[in-house]
Structures are given as C-alpha cells and as structure tokens.
N, CA, C and O atoms as CSV, one atom per row, in Angstrom:
chain,resi,resn,atom,element,x,y,z
A,1,MET,N,N,60.184,45.932,-172.973
A,1,MET,CA,C,61.265,46.658,-172.589
A,1,MET,C,C,61.770,47.283,-174.393
A,1,MET,O,O,61.441,46.668,-175.407
A,2,GLU,N,N,62.366,48.220,-174.402
A,2,GLU,CA,C,62.644,48.881,-175.926
A,2,GLU,C,C,64.185,48.500,-175.531
A,2,GLU,O,O,64.678,48.119,-174.470
A,3,ALA,N,N,64.823,48.799,-177.011
A,3,ALA,CA,C,66.152,48.360,-177.019
A,3,ALA,C,C,66.987,49.877,-176.193
A,3,ALA,O,O,68.212,49.846,-176.314
A,4,ASP,N,N,66.827,50.231,-175.970
A,4,ASP,CA,C,67.416,51.424,-174.938
A,4,ASP,C,C,67.273,51.391,-173.451
A,4,ASP,O,O,67.781,52.122,-172.601
A,5,GLY,N,N,66.418,50.316,-173.329
A,5,GLY,CA,C,66.215,49.642,-171.586
A,5,GLY,C,C,65.368,50.628,-171.327
A,5,GLY,O,O,65.226,50.729,-170.109
A,6,ALA,N,N,64.603,51.571,-172.051
A,6,ALA,CA,C,63.287,52.149,-171.254
A,6,ALA,C,C,62.047,50.887,-171.410
A,6,ALA,O,O,61.827,50.090,-172.322
A,7,VAL,N,N,61.535,51.062,-170.402
A,7,VAL,CA,C,60.177,50.307,-170.133
A,7,VAL,C,C,58.790,51.060,-170.660
A,7,VAL,O,O,58.392,52.123,-170.185
A,8,VAL,N,N,58.167,50.375,-171.652
A,8,VAL,CA,C,56.895,50.826,-172.064
A,8,VAL,C,C,56.052,50.170,-171.679
A,8,VAL,O,O,55.996,49.001,-172.058
A,9,GLU,N,N,54.943,50.775,-170.643
A,9,GLU,CA,C,53.759,50.153,-170.149
A,9,GLU,C,C,52.874,50.070,-171.061
A,9,GLU,O,O,52.887,51.045,-171.813
A,10,ARG,N,N,51.894,49.076,-171.362
A,10,ARG,CA,C,50.739,48.990,-171.981
A,10,ARG,C,C,49.684,49.088,-171.266
A,10,ARG,O,O,49.797,49.143,-170.041
A,11,TYR,N,N,48.198,49.139,-172.002
A,11,TYR,CA,C,47.106,49.451,-171.480
A,11,TYR,C,C,46.813,47.933,-170.763
A,11,TYR,O,O,47.107,46.926,-171.408
A,12,LYS,N,N,46.353,47.837,-169.709
A,12,LYS,CA,C,45.724,46.760,-169.392
A,12,LYS,C,C,44.445,47.249,-168.995
A,12,LYS,O,O,44.309,48.316,-168.395
A,13,PRO,N,N,43.505,46.497,-169.315
A,13,PRO,CA,C,41.975,46.901,-168.695
A,13,PRO,C,C,41.651,45.999,-167.380
A,13,PRO,O,O,42.013,44.838,-167.190
A,14,ARG,N,N,40.970,46.728,-166.623
A,14,ARG,CA,C,40.486,46.343,-165.565
A,14,ARG,C,C,38.823,46.034,-164.733
A,14,ARG,O,O,37.814,46.720,-164.893
A,15,GLY,N,N,38.894,45.420,-164.291
A,15,GLY,CA,C,37.305,45.186,-163.708
A,15,GLY,C,C,36.540,44.368,-164.671
A,15,GLY,O,O,37.050,43.260,-164.833
A,16,PHE,N,N,35.490,44.578,-165.344
A,16,PHE,CA,C,34.667,43.989,-165.521
A,16,PHE,C,C,35.355,43.856,-167.498
A,16,PHE,O,O,35.368,42.800,-168.130
A,17,THR,N,N,35.736,44.951,-167.936
A,17,THR,CA,C,36.525,44.808,-169.085
A,17,THR,C,C,37.355,43.547,-169.207
A,17,THR,O,O,37.202,42.716,-170.102
A,18,ARG,N,N,38.481,43.456,-167.977
A,18,ARG,CA,C,39.097,42.436,-168.212
A,18,ARG,C,C,38.732,41.156,-168.003
A,18,ARG,O,O,39.415,40.193,-168.351
A,19,LEU,N,N,37.220,41.064,-167.204
A,19,LEU,CA,C,36.558,39.511,-167.069
A,19,LEU,C,C,36.383,39.487,-168.410
A,19,LEU,O,O,36.805,38.387,-168.768
A,20,LEU,N,N,35.851,40.313,-169.700
A,20,LEU,CA,C,34.924,39.915,-170.708
A,20,LEU,C,C,36.301,39.669,-171.585
A,20,LEU,O,O,36.306,38.660,-172.290
A,21,ARG,N,N,37.082,40.236,-171.590
A,21,ARG,CA,C,38.337,39.709,-172.392
A,21,ARG,C,C,38.902,38.382,-172.290
A,21,ARG,O,O,39.091,37.559,-173.186
A,22,ALA,N,N,39.167,38.301,-170.908
A,22,ALA,CA,C,39.635,36.751,-170.420
A,22,ALA,C,C,38.602,35.947,-171.022
A,22,ALA,O,O,38.875,35.096,-171.869
A,23,PHE,N,N,37.511,36.160,-170.654
A,23,PHE,CA,C,36.475,35.365,-171.158
A,23,PHE,C,C,36.567,34.952,-172.548
A,23,PHE,O,O,36.539,33.753,-172.828
A,24,GLY,N,N,36.671,35.813,-173.404
A,24,GLY,CA,C,37.001,36.110,-174.660
A,24,GLY,C,C,37.747,34.823,-174.963
A,24,GLY,O,O,37.272,33.761,-175.366
A,25,SER,N,N,39.264,35.187,-174.635
A,25,SER,CA,C,40.325,34.668,-174.686
A,25,SER,C,C,40.382,32.996,-174.361
A,25,SER,O,O,41.119,32.198,-174.941
A,26,SER,N,N,39.350,32.660,-173.218
A,26,SER,CA,C,39.340,31.320,-172.826
A,26,SER,C,C,38.300,30.615,-173.778
A,26,SER,O,O,38.254,29.408,-174.017
A,27,MET,N,N,37.499,31.572,-174.260
A,27,MET,CA,C,36.624,30.960,-175.569
A,27,MET,C,C,36.927,30.636,-176.473
A,27,MET,O,O,36.467,29.628,-177.010
A,28,ARG,N,N,37.954,31.491,-177.046
A,28,ARG,CA,C,38.690,31.078,-178.302
A,28,ARG,C,C,39.566,30.004,-178.098
A,28,ARG,O,O,39.505,29.155,-178.988
A,29,GLY,N,N,40.463,29.756,-177.077
A,29,GLY,CA,C,41.328,28.292,-176.834
A,29,GLY,C,C,40.347,27.318,-176.553
A,29,GLY,O,O,40.934,26.255,-176.351
A,30,LEU,N,N,39.083,27.180,-176.441
A,30,LEU,CA,C,38.489,25.939,-176.025
A,30,LEU,C,C,38.039,25.974,-177.605
A,30,LEU,O,O,38.055,24.831,-178.062
A,31,SER,N,N,37.666,26.906,-178.512
A,31,SER,CA,C,37.429,26.720,-179.863
A,31,SER,C,C,38.370,26.052,-180.492
A,31,SER,O,O,38.236,24.981,-181.083
A,32,GLY,N,N,39.634,26.890,-180.325
A,32,GLY,CA,C,40.865,26.243,-180.762
A,32,GLY,C,C,41.211,24.665,-180.651
A,32,GLY,O,O,41.327,23.899,-181.608
A,33,ALA,N,N,41.329,24.389,-179.490
A,33,ALA,CA,C,41.507,23.242,-179.048
A,33,ALA,C,C,40.743,22.282,-179.131
A,33,ALA,O,O,41.029,21.181,-178.662
A,34,TYR,N,N,39.524,22.570,-179.810
A,34,TYR,CA,C,38.138,21.759,-180.380
A,34,TYR,C,C,38.839,21.477,-181.658
A,34,TYR,O,O,39.239,20.346,-181.935
A,35,ARG,N,N,38.980,22.446,-182.392
A,35,ARG,CA,C,39.096,22.476,-184.199
A,35,ARG,C,C,40.036,22.035,-184.428
A,35,ARG,O,O,39.876,21.233,-185.348
A,36,GLU,N,N,41.653,22.109,-183.910
A,36,GLU,CA,C,42.933,21.689,-184.107
A,36,GLU,C,C,43.545,20.414,-183.583
A,36,GLU,O,O,44.528,19.782,-183.968
A,37,GLU,N,N,42.419,20.148,-182.279
A,37,GLU,CA,C,43.438,19.030,-181.283
A,37,GLU,C,C,42.541,17.780,-181.658
A,37,GLU,O,O,41.335,17.998,-181.544
A,38,ALA,N,N,42.828,16.760,-182.002
A,38,ALA,CA,C,42.122,15.756,-182.250
A,38,ALA,C,C,41.852,14.808,-180.979
A,38,ALA,O,O,40.851,14.127,-180.759
A,39,ALA,N,N,43.089,14.958,-180.156
A,39,ALA,CA,C,43.134,14.403,-178.941
A,39,ALA,C,C,42.245,15.260,-177.934
A,39,ALA,O,O,41.664,14.589,-177.081
A,40,PHE,N,N,42.090,16.336,-177.907
A,40,PHE,CA,C,41.048,17.228,-176.828
A,40,PHE,C,C,39.859,16.817,-177.492
A,40,PHE,O,O,38.904,16.679,-176.729
A,41,ARG,N,N,39.639,16.578,-178.709
A,41,ARG,CA,C,38.057,16.302,-178.833
A,41,ARG,C,C,37.724,14.874,-178.642
A,41,ARG,O,O,36.532,14.568,-178.652
A,42,GLN,N,N,38.689,13.893,-178.458
A,42,GLN,CA,C,38.464,12.759,-178.044
A,42,GLN,C,C,38.462,12.638,-176.428
A,42,GLN,O,O,37.905,11.649,-175.952
A,43,GLU,N,N,38.948,13.418,-175.713
A,43,GLU,CA,C,39.222,13.541,-174.465
A,43,GLU,C,C,37.633,14.353,-174.116
A,43,GLU,O,O,36.903,13.758,-173.324
A,44,LEU,N,N,37.324,15.170,-174.479
A,44,LEU,CA,C,35.595,16.199,-174.777
A,44,LEU,C,C,34.671,14.666,-174.747
A,44,LEU,O,O,33.932,14.302,-173.832
A,45,ALA,N,N,34.900,14.088,-175.744
A,45,ALA,CA,C,33.685,12.461,-175.901
A,45,ALA,C,C,34.191,12.134,-174.527
A,45,ALA,O,O,33.480,12.674,-173.679
A,46,LEU,N,N,34.997,11.561,-174.109
A,46,LEU,CA,C,35.162,10.635,-173.082
A,46,LEU,C,C,34.315,11.652,-171.775
A,46,LEU,O,O,33.326,11.246,-171.164
A,47,ALA,N,N,34.850,12.765,-171.593
A,47,ALA,CA,C,33.976,13.862,-170.702
A,47,ALA,C,C,32.960,13.506,-170.550
A,47,ALA,O,O,32.592,12.978,-169.501
A,48,VAL,N,N,32.167,13.712,-171.637
A,48,VAL,CA,C,30.682,13.507,-172.165
A,48,VAL,C,C,30.054,12.464,-171.447
A,48,VAL,O,O,29.023,12.769,-170.848
A,49,ILE,N,N,30.462,11.284,-171.378
A,49,ILE,CA,C,30.039,9.897,-171.117
A,49,ILE,C,C,30.262,9.927,-169.619
A,49,ILE,O,O,29.366,9.626,-168.831
A,50,VAL,N,N,31.644,10.349,-169.194
A,50,VAL,CA,C,31.789,9.870,-167.872
A,50,VAL,C,C,31.301,10.809,-167.017
A,50,VAL,O,O,30.785,10.376,-165.987
A,51,ILE,N,N,31.335,12.054,-167.193
A,51,ILE,CA,C,30.936,13.193,-166.352
A,51,ILE,C,C,29.394,12.521,-165.367
A,51,ILE,O,O,29.291,12.269,-164.166
A,52,PRO,N,N,28.219,12.384,-166.681
A,52,PRO,CA,C,27.078,12.203,-166.453
A,52,PRO,C,C,27.654,10.778,-165.933
A,52,PRO,O,O,26.908,10.783,-164.954
A,53,LEU,N,N,28.074,10.063,-165.845
A,53,LEU,CA,C,27.799,8.583,-165.489
A,53,LEU,C,C,28.951,8.652,-163.748
A,53,LEU,O,O,28.757,7.735,-162.950
A,54,GLY,N,N,29.941,9.668,-163.405
A,54,GLY,CA,C,30.032,9.688,-162.329
A,54,GLY,C,C,29.132,10.417,-161.131
A,54,GLY,O,O,29.229,10.333,-159.907
A,55,LEU,N,N,28.125,11.243,-162.066
A,55,LEU,CA,C,27.066,12.167,-161.070
A,55,LEU,C,C,25.879,11.095,-160.717
A,55,LEU,O,O,24.903,11.329,-160.005
A,56,TRP,N,N,26.184,9.890,-161.367
A,56,TRP,CA,C,24.989,8.749,-161.282
A,56,TRP,C,C,25.404,7.617,-160.392
A,56,TRP,O,O,24.703,6.763,-159.850
A,57,LEU,N,N,26.637,7.793,-160.363
A,57,LEU,CA,C,26.840,6.535,-159.408
A,57,LEU,C,C,27.821,6.647,-158.594
A,57,LEU,O,O,28.536,5.667,-158.384
A,58,GLY,N,N,28.094,8.047,-157.876
A,58,GLY,CA,C,28.775,8.818,-156.870
A,58,GLY,C,C,27.637,8.513,-155.856
A,58,GLY,O,O,26.453,8.670,-156.156
A,59,HIS,N,N,28.034,8.091,-154.700
A,59,HIS,CA,C,27.185,8.561,-153.802
A,59,HIS,C,C,27.612,9.695,-152.595
A,59,HIS,O,O,28.574,9.720,-151.827
A,60,GLY,N,N,26.536,10.557,-152.768
A,60,GLY,CA,C,26.840,11.502,-152.354
A,60,GLY,C,C,27.685,13.000,-152.980
A,60,GLY,O,O,28.181,12.920,-154.104
A,61,PRO,N,N,27.767,13.882,-152.457
A,61,PRO,CA,C,28.559,14.578,-153.263
A,61,PRO,C,C,30.044,14.825,-153.282
A,61,PRO,O,O,30.581,15.571,-154.101
A,62,VAL,N,N,30.583,14.262,-152.484
A,62,VAL,CA,C,32.248,13.540,-152.200
A,62,VAL,C,C,33.125,12.789,-153.189
A,62,VAL,O,O,34.275,12.852,-153.623
A,63,GLU,N,N,31.776,11.872,-153.373
A,63,GLU,CA,C,32.000,10.746,-154.222
A,63,GLU,C,C,32.058,11.625,-155.586
A,63,GLU,O,O,33.119,11.948,-156.120
A,64,ARG,N,N,30.655,11.999,-156.119
A,64,ARG,CA,C,30.700,12.724,-157.312
A,64,ARG,C,C,31.889,13.627,-157.636
A,64,ARG,O,O,32.495,13.539,-158.704
A,65,VAL,N,N,32.196,14.495,-156.678
A,65,VAL,CA,C,33.609,15.483,-156.920
A,65,VAL,C,C,34.780,14.376,-157.418
A,65,VAL,O,O,35.322,14.384,-158.523
A,66,LEU,N,N,35.028,13.439,-156.343
A,66,LEU,CA,C,35.821,12.556,-157.069
A,66,LEU,C,C,36.014,11.829,-157.932
A,66,LEU,O,O,37.163,11.493,-158.218
A,67,LEU,N,N,34.427,11.159,-158.913
A,67,LEU,CA,C,34.537,11.103,-159.865
A,67,LEU,C,C,34.420,11.555,-161.238
A,67,LEU,O,O,34.638,10.914,-162.267
A,68,VAL,N,N,33.958,13.023,-161.064
A,68,VAL,CA,C,34.001,13.878,-161.945
A,68,VAL,C,C,35.419,14.673,-162.111
A,68,VAL,O,O,35.814,15.071,-163.206
A,69,GLY,N,N,35.953,14.808,-161.202
A,69,GLY,CA,C,37.273,15.933,-160.901
A,69,GLY,C,C,38.375,15.268,-161.754
A,69,GLY,O,O,39.121,16.121,-162.235
A,70,PRO,N,N,38.661,14.161,-162.045
A,70,PRO,CA,C,39.862,13.634,-162.563
A,70,PRO,C,C,39.476,13.910,-164.262
A,70,PRO,O,O,40.444,14.223,-164.955
A,71,VAL,N,N,38.313,13.823,-164.858
A,71,VAL,CA,C,37.961,13.793,-165.917
A,71,VAL,C,C,38.370,15.467,-166.197
A,71,VAL,O,O,39.309,15.773,-166.932
A,72,LEU,N,N,37.593,16.390,-165.558
A,72,LEU,CA,C,37.631,17.907,-165.808
A,72,LEU,C,C,39.300,18.253,-166.072
A,72,LEU,O,O,39.718,18.999,-166.958
A,73,LEU,N,N,40.078,17.569,-165.144
A,73,LEU,CA,C,41.881,17.684,-165.090
A,73,LEU,C,C,42.279,17.328,-166.192
A,73,LEU,O,O,43.146,17.977,-166.778
A,74,ILE,N,N,41.449,15.651,-166.977
A,74,ILE,CA,C,42.303,15.491,-168.233
A,74,ILE,C,C,42.391,16.760,-169.188
A,74,ILE,O,O,43.321,17.142,-169.899
A,75,LEU,N,N,40.906,17.382,-168.937
A,75,LEU,CA,C,41.015,18.327,-170.307
A,75,LEU,C,C,41.805,19.596,-169.845
A,75,LEU,O,O,42.147,20.418,-170.695
A,76,ILE,N,N,42.072,19.759,-168.673
A,76,ILE,CA,C,42.964,20.981,-168.238
A,76,ILE,C,C,44.297,20.798,-168.799
A,76,ILE,O,O,45.041,21.589,-169.377
A,77,VAL,N,N,44.413,19.665,-168.516
A,77,VAL,CA,C,46.362,19.137,-168.643
A,77,VAL,C,C,46.403,18.981,-170.366
A,77,VAL,O,O,47.400,19.304,-171.013
A,78,GLU,N,N,45.410,18.545,-170.860
A,78,GLU,CA,C,45.665,18.541,-172.287
A,78,GLU,C,C,45.204,19.479,-173.164
A,78,GLU,O,O,45.261,19.391,-174.390
A,79,LEU,N,N,44.625,20.616,-172.357
A,79,LEU,CA,C,44.647,22.084,-173.049
A,79,LEU,C,C,46.438,22.412,-172.564
A,79,LEU,O,O,47.119,22.679,-173.554
A,80,LEU,N,N,47.031,22.418,-171.556
A,80,LEU,CA,C,48.137,22.818,-171.090
A,80,LEU,C,C,49.163,22.075,-172.362
A,80,LEU,O,O,49.957,22.657,-173.101
A,81,ASN,N,N,48.822,20.585,-172.309
A,81,ASN,CA,C,49.924,20.328,-173.380
A,81,ASN,C,C,50.148,20.619,-175.143
A,81,ASN,O,O,51.107,20.615,-175.916
A,82,SER,N,N,48.467,20.896,-175.248
A,82,SER,CA,C,48.388,21.351,-176.473
A,82,SER,C,C,49.580,22.793,-176.618
A,82,SER,O,O,50.518,22.978,-177.394
A,83,ALA,N,N,48.971,23.701,-175.398
A,83,ALA,CA,C,49.934,24.906,-175.363
A,83,ALA,C,C,51.231,24.766,-175.810
A,83,ALA,O,O,51.652,25.415,-176.767
A,84,ILE,N,N,51.944,23.918,-175.155
A,84,ILE,CA,C,53.493,23.431,-175.027
A,84,ILE,C,C,53.565,23.170,-176.706
A,84,ILE,O,O,54.279,23.749,-177.525
A,85,GLU,N,N,52.507,22.024,-176.936
A,85,GLU,CA,C,52.785,21.516,-178.421
A,85,GLU,C,C,53.126,22.546,-179.663
A,85,GLU,O,O,54.003,22.452,-180.522
A,86,ALA,N,N,52.152,23.534,-179.462
A,86,ALA,CA,C,52.025,24.947,-180.284
A,86,ALA,C,C,53.255,25.692,-179.935
A,86,ALA,O,O,54.065,25.839,-180.850
A,87,THR,N,N,53.490,26.099,-178.980
A,87,THR,CA,C,54.687,26.919,-178.769
A,87,THR,C,C,56.218,26.314,-179.221
A,87,THR,O,O,57.241,26.922,-179.535
A,88,VAL,N,N,55.984,25.114,-179.135
A,88,VAL,CA,C,57.365,24.255,-179.299
A,88,VAL,C,C,57.242,24.107,-181.054
A,88,VAL,O,O,58.223,23.935,-181.778
A,89,ASP,N,N,56.074,24.195,-181.453
A,89,ASP,CA,C,55.866,24.012,-182.978
A,89,ASP,C,C,56.060,25.460,-183.584
A,89,ASP,O,O,56.233,25.409,-184.801
A,90,ARG,N,N,56.079,26.910,-182.985
A,90,ARG,CA,C,56.136,28.350,-183.361
A,90,ARG,C,C,57.509,28.341,-183.764
A,90,ARG,O,O,57.909,28.553,-184.909
A,91,ILE,N,N,58.411,28.010,-182.467
A,91,ILE,CA,C,59.977,28.027,-182.487
A,91,ILE,C,C,60.459,27.806,-183.595
A,91,ILE,O,O,61.142,28.602,-184.239
A,92,GLY,N,N,60.051,26.370,-184.016
A,92,GLY,CA,C,60.595,26.186,-185.420
A,92,GLY,C,C,60.497,24.580,-185.770
A,92,GLY,O,O,60.345,23.903,-184.753
A,93,PRO,N,N,60.539,23.996,-186.721
A,93,PRO,CA,C,60.057,22.803,-187.247
A,93,PRO,C,C,61.373,21.818,-187.204
A,93,PRO,O,O,61.295,20.607,-187.411
A,94,GLU,N,N,62.706,22.580,-186.877
A,94,GLU,CA,C,63.698,21.542,-186.902
A,94,GLU,C,C,63.834,20.497,-185.469
A,94,GLU,O,O,63.493,20.883,-184.351
A,95,ARG,N,N,64.187,19.634,-185.648
A,95,ARG,CA,C,64.405,18.347,-184.441
A,95,ARG,C,C,65.296,19.072,-183.465
A,95,ARG,O,O,66.350,19.594,-183.830
A,96,HIS,N,N,64.857,19.102,-182.202
A,96,HIS,CA,C,65.801,19.393,-181.109
A,96,HIS,C,C,65.510,18.911,-179.776
A,96,HIS,O,O,64.346,18.736,-179.415
A,97,VAL,N,N,66.742,18.633,-178.844
A,97,VAL,CA,C,66.314,17.320,-178.184
A,97,VAL,C,C,65.253,18.021,-177.160
A,97,VAL,O,O,64.160,17.475,-177.009
A,98,LEU,N,N,65.570,19.269,-176.428
A,98,LEU,CA,C,64.633,20.065,-175.719
A,98,LEU,C,C,63.606,20.041,-175.865
A,98,LEU,O,O,62.733,19.780,-175.037
A,99,ALA,N,N,63.471,20.397,-177.307
A,99,ALA,CA,C,61.767,20.560,-177.962
A,99,ALA,C,C,61.027,19.059,-177.815
A,99,ALA,O,O,59.838,18.999,-177.502
A,100,GLY,N,N,61.662,18.100,-178.014
A,100,GLY,CA,C,61.194,16.833,-177.907
A,100,GLY,C,C,60.590,16.736,-176.791
A,100,GLY,O,O,59.375,16.864,-176.640
A,101,LEU,N,N,61.769,16.399,-175.542
A,101,LEU,CA,C,61.580,16.405,-174.025
A,101,LEU,C,C,60.186,17.585,-173.709
A,101,LEU,O,O,59.576,17.540,-172.640
A,102,ALA,N,N,59.921,18.351,-174.546
A,102,ALA,CA,C,58.664,19.438,-173.516
A,102,ALA,C,C,57.802,18.879,-174.221
A,102,ALA,O,O,56.656,19.049,-173.806
A,103,LYS,N,N,57.939,18.069,-175.441
A,103,LYS,CA,C,56.479,17.736,-175.821
A,103,LYS,C,C,56.360,16.187,-175.106
A,103,LYS,O,O,55.270,15.851,-174.643
A,104,ASP,N,N,57.277,15.461,-175.053
A,104,ASP,CA,C,57.076,14.020,-174.163
A,104,ASP,C,C,56.783,14.477,-172.656
A,104,ASP,O,O,55.790,13.950,-172.155
A,105,LEU,N,N,57.307,15.139,-172.071
A,105,LEU,CA,C,56.968,16.198,-170.708
A,105,LEU,C,C,54.971,16.064,-170.917
A,105,LEU,O,O,54.179,15.320,-170.340
A,106,GLY,N,N,54.783,16.938,-171.784
A,106,GLY,CA,C,53.313,17.326,-171.841
A,106,GLY,C,C,52.705,16.064,-171.672
A,106,GLY,O,O,52.000,15.809,-170.696
A,107,SER,N,N,52.998,15.095,-172.767
A,107,SER,CA,C,52.445,14.133,-173.186
A,107,SER,C,C,52.296,13.303,-171.809
A,107,SER,O,O,51.154,12.939,-171.531
A,108,ALA,N,N,53.228,13.006,-171.017
A,108,ALA,CA,C,53.444,12.291,-169.505
A,108,ALA,C,C,52.530,12.725,-168.817
A,108,ALA,O,O,52.051,11.859,-168.085
A,109,ALA,N,N,51.959,13.957,-168.714
A,109,ALA,CA,C,51.263,14.702,-167.897
A,109,ALA,C,C,50.111,14.390,-168.067
A,109,ALA,O,O,49.439,14.309,-167.039
A,110,VAL,N,N,49.280,14.032,-169.664
A,110,VAL,CA,C,48.512,13.857,-169.601
A,110,VAL,C,C,48.188,12.351,-169.417
A,110,VAL,O,O,47.066,11.901,-169.187
A,111,LEU,N,N,49.368,11.617,-169.556
A,111,LEU,CA,C,49.031,10.161,-169.291
A,111,LEU,C,C,48.803,9.866,-167.867
A,111,LEU,O,O,47.935,9.013,-167.687
A,112,LEU,N,N,49.343,10.337,-166.826
A,112,LEU,CA,C,49.453,10.792,-165.496
A,112,LEU,C,C,47.685,10.905,-164.599
A,112,LEU,O,O,47.078,10.349,-163.684
A,113,SER,N,N,47.440,12.277,-165.858
A,113,SER,CA,C,46.194,12.623,-165.134
A,113,SER,C,C,44.948,11.248,-165.799
A,113,SER,O,O,43.796,11.405,-165.393
A,114,PHE,N,N,45.131,10.314,-166.514
A,114,PHE,CA,C,44.545,9.434,-167.138
A,114,PHE,C,C,44.455,8.445,-166.152
A,114,PHE,O,O,43.339,8.076,-165.785
A,115,VAL,N,N,45.856,7.782,-165.490
A,115,VAL,CA,C,46.020,7.266,-164.259
A,115,VAL,C,C,45.466,7.724,-163.006
A,115,VAL,O,O,45.235,6.830,-162.191
A,116,LEU,N,N,45.214,8.846,-162.681
A,116,LEU,CA,C,44.709,9.635,-161.551
A,116,LEU,C,C,43.156,9.222,-162.047
A,116,LEU,O,O,42.486,8.888,-161.070
A,117,LEU,N,N,42.781,9.190,-162.680
A,117,LEU,CA,C,41.275,8.988,-163.640
A,117,LEU,C,C,41.070,7.437,-163.122
A,117,LEU,O,O,40.175,7.181,-162.316
A,118,ALA,N,N,41.664,6.748,-163.465
A,118,ALA,CA,C,41.363,5.205,-163.291
A,118,ALA,C,C,41.661,4.562,-161.779
A,118,ALA,O,O,41.105,3.537,-161.384
A,119,VAL,N,N,42.569,5.280,-161.045
A,119,VAL,CA,C,42.751,5.238,-159.690
A,119,VAL,C,C,41.484,5.414,-158.775
A,119,VAL,O,O,40.972,4.653,-157.954
A,120,VAL,N,N,41.126,6.791,-159.235
A,120,VAL,CA,C,39.913,7.347,-157.975
A,120,VAL,C,C,39.137,6.214,-158.382
A,120,VAL,O,O,38.914,5.215,-157.697
A,121,TRP,N,N,38.705,6.464,-159.658
A,121,TRP,CA,C,37.445,5.245,-159.841
A,121,TRP,C,C,37.550,4.050,-159.123
A,121,TRP,O,O,36.675,3.540,-158.424
A,122,SER,N,N,38.909,3.555,-159.387
A,122,SER,CA,C,38.516,1.850,-159.060
A,122,SER,C,C,38.628,2.260,-157.289
A,122,SER,O,O,37.692,1.862,-156.595
A,123,ILE,N,N,39.425,2.809,-156.807
A,123,ILE,CA,C,39.132,3.255,-155.381
A,123,ILE,C,C,37.734,3.674,-154.880
A,123,ILE,O,O,37.452,3.246,-153.761
A,124,VAL,N,N,36.935,4.327,-155.415
A,124,VAL,CA,C,35.637,5.073,-155.073
A,124,VAL,C,C,34.671,3.498,-155.327
A,124,VAL,O,O,34.012,2.814,-154.544
A,125,LEU,N,N,34.976,3.367,-156.783
A,125,LEU,CA,C,33.545,2.207,-157.118
A,125,LEU,C,C,33.895,0.827,-156.418
A,125,LEU,O,O,33.020,-0.018,-156.229
A,126,LEU,N,N,35.341,0.621,-156.007
A,126,LEU,CA,C,35.497,-1.205,-155.910
A,126,LEU,C,C,35.798,-0.941,-154.485
A,126,LEU,O,O,36.085,-1.898,-153.767
A,127,GLY,N,N,35.759,0.380,-153.952
A,127,GLY,CA,C,36.093,0.490,-152.152
A,127,GLY,C,C,34.728,0.272,-151.523
A,127,GLY,O,O,34.750,-0.020,-150.327
A,128,ARG,N,N,33.554,0.362,-152.111
A,128,ARG,CA,C,32.638,0.006,-151.421
A,128,ARG,C,C,31.908,-1.338,-151.027
A,128,ARG,O,O,30.953,-1.318,-150.251
C-alpha cells in the first residue's frame, strides 16, 4: 500500500517461472543456513549419519519413515529458528524481552524436535 492508501500491485510470476524462482530462493536459503549457522551444520552432520542408519535399521517402510522423519524435522525447525533469529537481529541490536522470548521459543522448538527424535527412535528400536 502506498501512503495515500492506493494498492500497488506487483508482478507475481506463475507456473514454471514461479517454481524456478521458488527453487532458487530455497537453494539460497539452504546455502545461507549452511554458511552462517553452525547449529544447522551440526544438525546436518547428524542427519548424514542418522538417515542412513534409520534406513538400515528400519524394518519395512513405516519404520524407516519413523526413524528418518524426525531428523528431517530437526533440520526444518532449525531453518525456521534461524529465520526468527535473523529477523529479530535485523530489527535491532538492543535487548528486548519480546525479542529474547522469540529467540527462546525458536530454540525450544528445536529442543522439542530432538526430544521427538529420541522418543521415536526409542519406541521403534526398543519396542521390538
């Protein structure tokens, strides 16, 4: 919206062009997370070990999905947490209770995704 209240429409690609641009944005996001976020690199290293292990240890497709899924969820949640942190940092360097809460909530989400990984692996592997 402009200052006078008029709505300004912007060009939004459709179809294959939109898919290509979305893919490019996703690749830039993954590259940026790998380059800038130590936690993402550590969790990616964990995924490189745990995903093949889950595929090997799982008996059948359902168990394999249960063992691999939480690891991918950890990566997804870490990307979202990093986006929250980058946004908060962009707003300003001063400390604010809500900025701290936003970062803590993102961190808690990552922690819960690790708890999910531990619970699922325990149930699947120890429940045999």
